[in-house]
C-alpha positions in Angstrom: 0.1 -0.1 -0.1 1.5 3.6 -0.9 0.7 6.7 0.9 -0.1 9.9 -0.6 3.5 11.2 0.0 5.1 8.4 -1.5 6.1 6.4 1.5 4.9 2.5 1.6 2.9 1.0 4.3 3.3 -2.5 5.3 2.5 -4.9 8.4 5.3 -6.2 10.8 4.5 -9.7 10.1 4.8 -8.8 6.2 8.3 -7.6 7.5 9.5 -10.5 9.6 8.7 -12.3 6.6 10.6 -11.1 4.2 13.6 -11.0 6.4 13.2 -14.8 6.9 13.0 -14.9 2.7 16.0 -12.8 2.4 18.1 -14.7 5.1 17.4 -17.6 3.3 18.6 -16.6 -0.1 21.2 -15.1 1.1 22.6 -17.6 3.4 22.0 -20.5 0.7 22.3 -18.8 -2.5 18.9 -20.6 -3.2 16.8 -19.9 -6.2 13.0 -19.8 -5.2 12.0 -20.2 -8.7 13.8 -23.5 -8.7 11.4 -24.6 -5.9 8.3 -26.7 -7.1 7.0 -27.9 -3.8 6.7 -26.5 -0.3 5.4 -27.5 2.9 4.8 -25.1 5.6 4.1 -26.2 9.3 1.4 -23.5 10.8 1.0 -20.9 8.2 -0.8 -18.2 10.3 -3.2 -16.1 8.0 -1.3 -17.3 5.0 1.1 -14.3 4.5 4.4 -16.3 4.1 2.2 -18.3 1.6 1.7 -15.2 -0.4 5.3 -13.8 -0.2 6.7 -16.8 -1.2 4.4 -17.1 -4.5 5.0 -14.0 -5.5 8.6 -14.1 -5.1 8.6 -17.2 -6.6 7.3 -15.8 -10.0 5.3 -19.1 -11.2 3.2 -21.4 -9.3 4.9 -23.8 -7.0 2.6 -26.8 -5.2 2.3 -25.2 -1.7 0.8 -26.8 1.1 0.0 -25.4 4.7 -0.9 -27.8 7.6 -2.5 -26.0 10.5 -5.2 -26.2 12.7 -8.8 -26.7 11.1 -9.7 -22.7 11.9 -6.8 -21.4 10.8 -7.3 -23.7 7.7 -10.6 -21.7 7.0 -9.0 -18.3 8.1 -5.9 -19.0 5.5 -8.4 -19.8 2.5 -10.5 -16.5 3.3 -7.3 -14.6 3.0 -5.4 -16.2 0.0 -8.7 -16.9 -2.3 -9.3 -13.1 -1.7 -5.7 -12.5 -3.1 -4.9 -15.0 -5.7 -8.7 -16.2 -6.4 -10.7 -19.4 -5.4 -9.4 -21.3 -8.1 -5.6 -21.2 -7.1 -6.8 -22.1 -3.3 -7.8 -25.8 -2.3 -9.2 -27.0 1.4 -7.7 -30.5 1.6 -10.2 -32.6 3.8 -8.5 -36.1 3.7 -7.8 -38.9 1.0 -10.8 -38.0 -1.2 -9.1 -34.5 -2.0 -5.9 -35.0 -3.6 -3.0 -32.3 -3.6 -3.7 -29.7 -6.2 -0.2 -29.6 -8.3 0.5 -25.7 -8.6 -1.9 -24.5 -6.2 -2.1 -23.5 -3.0 -3.3 -26.4 -0.6 -4.8 -26.1 3.2 -4.3 -29.4 5.0 -6.0 -29.2 8.6 -4.0 -31.2 11.2 -6.7 -33.6 11.7 -6.5 -34.6 7.8 -2.5 -34.6 7.5 -2.3 -38.2 8.4 -4.8 -38.8 5.1 -2.6 -37.0 3.2 0.4 -38.0 1.3 3.0 -35.2 1.9 6.4 -34.6 0.3 8.0 -31.1 -0.7 11.1 -29.8 -1.7 11.2 -27.3 0.7 10.2 -27.6 4.6 9.0 -23.9 6.1 7.9 -23.3 9.7 8.7 -20.2 11.4 8.4 -20.6 15.0 5.1 -22.7 14.6 6.6 -25.9 14.9 9.3 -24.5 17.7 6.0 -23.8 19.8 3.7 -27.4 18.7 3.3 -30.1 21.1 6.0 -32.7 21.4 4.0 -35.2 19.7 3.4 -32.7 16.6 7.2 -31.9 16.5 8.3 -35.9 16.7 5.9 -36.5 14.1 7.5 -34.4 11.5 10.8 -35.2 12.4 10.0 -39.1 12.1 9.2 -38.1 8.6 12.3 -36.3 7.8 10.5 -33.0 7.4 8.5 -34.5 4.8 11.5 -36.1 3.1 12.7 -32.1 2.2 16.1 -31.6 0.7 15.4 -28.0 2.1 14.8 -26.5 5.2 14.2 -22.9 6.6 12.9 -22.9 10.2 12.8 -20.3 12.8 13.5 -21.5 16.3 14.2 -20.6 20.2 17.3 -20.6 21.7 17.7 -24.0 23.2 15.2 -26.0 21.2 16.0 -29.3 20.8 14.6 -29.4 17.0 17.6 -27.5 16.3 20.0 -30.4 17.1 17.5 -32.9 15.2 17.9 -30.3 11.8 21.5 -30.2 12.3 22.0 -33.7 12.3 20.4 -33.6 9.2 22.8 -31.5 7.4 21.5 -28.3 8.5 22.9 -25.0 9.7 21.9 -22.9 12.7 22.4 -18.9 12.4 21.3 -16.4 14.8 18.2 -14.1 13.5 20.1 -10.7 15.1 18.7 -7.6 16.5 15.6 -8.0 14.9 14.8 -10.9 16.9 17.0 -11.6 19.5 17.6 -15.0 21.1 16.1 -16.5 18.1 17.7 -18.7 15.1 17.3 -19.5 11.6 18.0 -23.2 10.8 18.7 -24.0 7.3 19.7 -26.2 5.0 20.1 -26.2 0.9 20.4 -29.1 -1.2 21.4 -32.8 -0.9 23.6 -32.8 1.9 24.7 -35.9 4.0 21.9 -36.7 6.2 21.4 -39.1 9.2 18.0 -39.7 11.2 17.6 -37.0 13.2 14.6 -38.2 15.3 16.8 -39.6 18.2 17.8 -35.7 19.5 13.7 -36.0 20.5 14.1 -39.4 21.8 13.2 -42.7 20.6 10.5 -43.0 18.3 7.5 -45.1 19.5 6.2 -48.2 17.8 3.4 -48.6 15.5 1.7 -50.3 18.5 2.1 -47.7 21.1 1.6 -44.6 18.6 -1.9 -43.0 18.7 -3.3 -41.1 15.8 -1.8 -37.4 15.7 -3.9 -34.9 17.6 -3.1 -31.6 18.7 -2.1 -32.2 22.0 1.2 -33.6 23.9 2.4 -36.5 24.2 2.7 -38.1 27.9 6.4 -38.3 29.4 7.6 -38.8 33.0 4.1 -36.6 34.0 3.4 -36.4 37.8 0.3 -35.5 39.9 0.6 -32.7 42.8 0.7 -34.2 46.4 0.5 -30.8 48.1 -0.4 -27.1 47.4 1.8 -25.7 45.4 2.7 -22.2 44.1 4.9 -22.3 40.8 7.4 -19.9 39.3 8.0 -20.4 35.6 6.2 -20.6 32.3 3.5 -22.4 32.2 3.5 -24.1 29.2 6.7 -26.8 30.4 5.0 -27.0 33.7 1.4 -28.0 32.2 3.3 -30.7 29.8 4.7 -32.3 33.0 1.1 -32.8 34.7 -0.4 -36.1 34.5 -3.8 -36.3 32.7 -7.0 -35.6 34.6 -5.6 -34.2 37.9 -7.9 -31.4 38.2 -11.5 -30.8 39.1 -11.6 -27.1 38.3 -9.1 -24.9 36.2 -9.7 -21.3 36.0 -7.2 -18.7 34.5 -7.4 -15.2 33.3 -4.7 -14.8 31.0 -3.1 -11.5 30.7 -2.5 -9.8 27.4 1.1 -9.9 25.9 2.4 -12.2 28.4 5.5 -14.9 27.7 9.3 -14.6 26.7 8.3 -13.1 23.5 6.0 -10.5 24.4 7.7 -8.1 21.7 6.1 -10.4 18.6 2.5 -9.8 20.0 0.1 -7.6 18.4 -0.9 -5.9 21.4 -0.3 -2.8 23.1 -1.2 -1.0 26.6 -1.7 2.6 26.7 -1.8 4.9 29.5 -5.6 6.4 29.2 -6.7 8.3 32.3 -10.3 8.7 30.6 -11.0 5.5 29.1 -8.7 3.0 30.4 -10.4 -0.1 31.0 -7.4 -1.9 33.2 -6.0 -0.7 36.4 -1.8 -0.7 37.2 0.1 -0.1 39.9 -0.5 3.5 41.6 -4.0 3.3 40.3 -2.7 4.8 36.8 -5.5 3.7 34.0 -4.6 2.0 30.8 -6.3 1.2 27.6 -5.4 -1.7 25.6 -5.1 -1.6 21.8 -5.6 -5.6 20.8 -4.8 -4.8 17.1 -1.6 -2.2 17.5 -0.8 -1.1 14.1 -1.0 -4.6 12.7 -4.1 -6.5 10.8 -7.0 -7.9 12.3 -5.7 -11.6 10.9 -1.9 -10.7 12.4 -3.2 -10.1 16.0 -5.5 -13.4 15.5 -2.7 -15.4 14.9 -0.4 -14.4 17.5 -2.9 -14.4 20.4 -4.5 -18.1 19.6 -1.1 -19.3 18.8 0.0 -18.3 22.2 -3.3 -19.6 24.0 -4.1 -23.0 21.9 -1.5 -25.4 23.4 -2.6 -24.1 26.8 -6.0 -24.6 26.1 -5.5 -28.0 24.9 -3.4 -28.9 28.1 -6.3 -27.5 30.6 -8.9 -30.0 28.6 -6.4 -33.0 29.2 -6.0 -32.0 32.9 -9.0 -32.2 33.5 -11.2 -35.0 35.6 -14.0 -36.3 33.3 -16.5 -34.7 35.7 -14.1 -31.5 35.5 -14.9 -27.9 34.5 -12.8 -24.9 32.8 -13.4 -21.5 33.2 -11.7 -18.9 31.1 -11.9 -15.1 32.4 -11.4 -12.7 29.3 -12.7 -9.1 29.0 -15.1 -8.5 26.0 -12.2 -7.9 23.6 -11.2 -11.4 23.2 -14.1 -13.0 24.2 -15.5 -14.0 20.6 -11.8 -15.2 19.8 -11.5 -17.2 22.6 -15.0 -18.9 22.2 -14.1 -19.7 18.7 -11.1 -21.5 19.9 -12.5 -23.5 23.1 -15.0 -24.8 20.3 -12.5 -26.3 18.7 -10.8 -27.7 21.6 -13.5 -28.9 24.0 -16.2 -29.2 21.0 -19.1 -27.1 21.1 -21.2 -29.6 22.7 -19.0 -29.3 25.8 -19.9 -24.8 26.2 -21.9 -24.7 29.5 -22.0 -21.1 30.1 -21.0 -17.1 29.1 -21.0 -15.8 32.7 -21.2 -11.6 33.1 -19.2 -10.3 35.7 -20.7 -6.7 35.5 -19.2 -4.0 37.8 -19.6 -0.3 38.1 -16.1 1.5 38.7 -13.9 4.0 36.9 -14.1 6.5 34.3 -17.0 6.5 31.6 -16.5 7.2 27.7 -18.1 9.7 26.4 -18.6 8.6 22.7 -19.8 4.7 23.1 -21.5 2.9 26.0 -19.1 2.5 28.6 -17.4 -1.3 28.7 -18.1 -2.4 32.7 -18.2 -6.1 32.7 -15.6 -9.2 31.7 -16.7 -12.2 30.3 -16.1 -15.9 31.7 -16.3 -18.7 29.3 -17.2 -22.0 30.9 -16.6 -25.2 29.3 -17.0 -28.8 30.8 -14.8 -32.1 30.1 -17.8 -34.4 29.6 -21.1 -32.8 28.5 -23.6 -33.6 31.0 -21.4 -35.7 33.2 -19.9 -32.5 35.0 -20.2 -31.5 38.6 -22.0 -28.5 39.3 -23.9 -28.0 42.6 -26.2 -25.1 42.8 -27.0 -25.4 46.7 -23.4 -24.6 47.6 -23.4 -21.7 46.3 -23.7 -18.8 48.3 -26.9 -17.0 47.5 -27.5 -13.2 46.8 -30.2 -11.2 47.7 -33.5 -10.2 45.7 -33.6 -7.1 43.8 -37.1 -6.9 44.7 -37.5 -8.8 48.0 -41.2 -7.7 48.4 -42.1 -9.5 45.3 -41.3 -13.1 47.0 -42.2 -14.6 50.5 -40.3 -13.3 53.6 -38.4 -17.0 53.7 -37.4 -16.5 50.4 -36.4 -12.8 51.0 -34.4 -14.1 53.7 -32.6 -17.2 51.8 -31.8 -15.0 48.9 -32.0 -16.6 45.4 -29.0 -18.5 43.4 -27.2 -16.3 41.0 -27.7 -16.5 37.3 -25.3 -16.0 34.3 -25.1 -12.5 35.3 -23.0 -11.3 38.6 -23.1 -8.2 39.6 -20.3 -8.1 42.2 -17.9 -4.9 43.1 -14.2 -5.0 42.4 -11.5 -5.5 44.7 -12.2 -2.6 47.6 -9.1 -0.4 47.3 -9.0 0.2 51.3 -9.9 -3.9 52.1 -8.1 -6.5 53.7 -8.7 -8.7 50.5 -6.3 -5.9 48.3 -3.0 -7.1 47.5 -1.9 -4.3 45.5 -1.5 -6.5 42.4 -2.7 -4.6 39.4 -5.0 -7.3 37.6 -6.5 -9.1 41.3 -9.8 -10.2 41.0 -12.2 -10.4 44.0 -12.4 -13.4 45.8 -16.4 -13.1 45.9 -16.0 -14.5 42.1 -13.6 -17.2 42.6 -15.2 -18.8 45.9 -18.5 -18.8 43.5 -16.5 -20.9 40.7 -15.1 -23.3 43.5 -18.1 -23.5 45.4 -20.3 -25.0 42.1 -17.9 -26.7 40.1 -15.7 -28.9 43.2 -16.3 -30.5 46.3 -13.9 -30.7 49.5 -10.6 -31.8 48.8 -10.5 -31.7 45.1 -8.0 -30.0 43.1 -7.8 -26.5 41.2 -5.5 -25.1 39.0 -4.7 -21.6 37.8 -2.0 -21.1 35.1 -2.1 -17.8 35.0 -2.2 -17.4 38.7 -1.5 -13.5 39.3 -2.6 -12.7 42.7 -3.8 -16.3 43.8 -7.2 -15.3 44.0 -8.0 -18.8 42.9 -5.8 -20.4 45.6 -7.3 -18.2 48.0 -10.8 -19.2 47.7 -9.9 -23.1 47.0 -7.8 -22.8 50.6 -11.3 -21.3 52.4 -13.1 -23.7 51.1 -10.8 -26.6 51.9 -9.7 -27.4 48.2 -6.3 -28.1 47.2 -4.5 -25.7 44.5 -2.0 -25.7 41.8 -0.9 -21.8 40.8 2.1 -20.9 38.3 2.8 -17.5 37.2 6.1 -16.2 35.5 6.1 -13.3 37.5 8.2 -13.1 40.6 6.2 -9.9 41.6 3.4 -12.3 41.6 4.6 -15.3 43.1 5.7 -13.4 46.0 2.4 -11.8 46.3 0.6 -15.2 46.5 3.0 -16.6 49.0 2.3 -13.6 51.4 -1.3 -14.1 51.1 -1.7 -17.6 51.1 0.5 -18.0 54.1 -1.2 -15.1 55.9 -4.5 -17.0 54.6 -3.0 -20.3 56.7 -2.0 -18.5 59.7 -5.8 -17.1 60.1 -7.3 -20.1 59.5 
């Protein structure tokens, strides 16, 4: 796109992908026009495929393997650019790979479609996939590709697997610190790389490929735990079906690779929707300067493997609560429908509050959304009688007995924020009130059940669980959060 002053506008996603291709061509002296076929693992919304096809100058056979949701997004995006006749959605053996076209293969169909290519590409998607998906690709020797273009984090075992096969590891540089390109071009001496990821499993004990981790030396908690660290490897180390309740309130722009997210937090005293330390107000721009698809790709790519773990870790009667604000709720609902299944959707809870500045040019946003999914439709635990009741809004319209007892909450919860001068206040910026978590724990667990929060923040789930005689595991990568949790739960234990 060209500005009126002659300058050019492009997205950061396009800049990154152009850099990847340029480094690959410079390091390998490759001629893209000589590549007849490509497999890309995890294609985002299809931007890399678009750039490669245009650079190629012809029509290579291009395959993108991704989740079904992103395959649909890629079809919409790439069809709008190249035309519907140039993009094929492959759903299984009945739909063969179309030569000289772009083919979109959902991960659910990848084992049914014979795939080979001249070039295998994955710019950090395979790096961030589950161990089972990584093993699947490596054991197939990168789909027999002679050429590799990979993006990898420092210390990733996949680097060793590729280098055993003749690839070279090069740092990306200042554009993306602590990241690497792993490149291979041409017919080089290659040894089987699968041993870098551990011994391959036999056909007898190898399940069909799913977008979830493989079990390896996992454990169950035996005592209440507060864990400092990246939640993804911690979750991968936990045994299946160990938790009756999982509640998470994922923050924006989290993790080791924050700068890659298309999210931005801006100081805004008038229309800020979040509070920070010192009472400062902030407004979150989800899309920043990127396109809708850029952000959608990044945010869900971060959350999806964690959603997969959440489902795996729930007991058969367990429940998953995802706490988000109105900006992300619709994205996350689609993602959770894919992971759990639409029949496992239980509720959309609205937490309504009334505080902070009021916008002048729109209806003020004064609610959060809590999406509720169960592991087994109809087989979940839900104890409405255990939940603290709330007053009737019009007590004169019911009997005195009912008015005194109160009513069961609906899916709209009116509840104040954490009082600024109350004993519950920890000073942590995104602290949620104990009343909200207490209601969740009462409804979806019994005494002695295990509860998990892997974006634990100030530890409100742990506080509610401890008060109600439940067990808990809390995970956060922030040392400040862990310090707050330890002090809070130690004080709670002393007062019990």
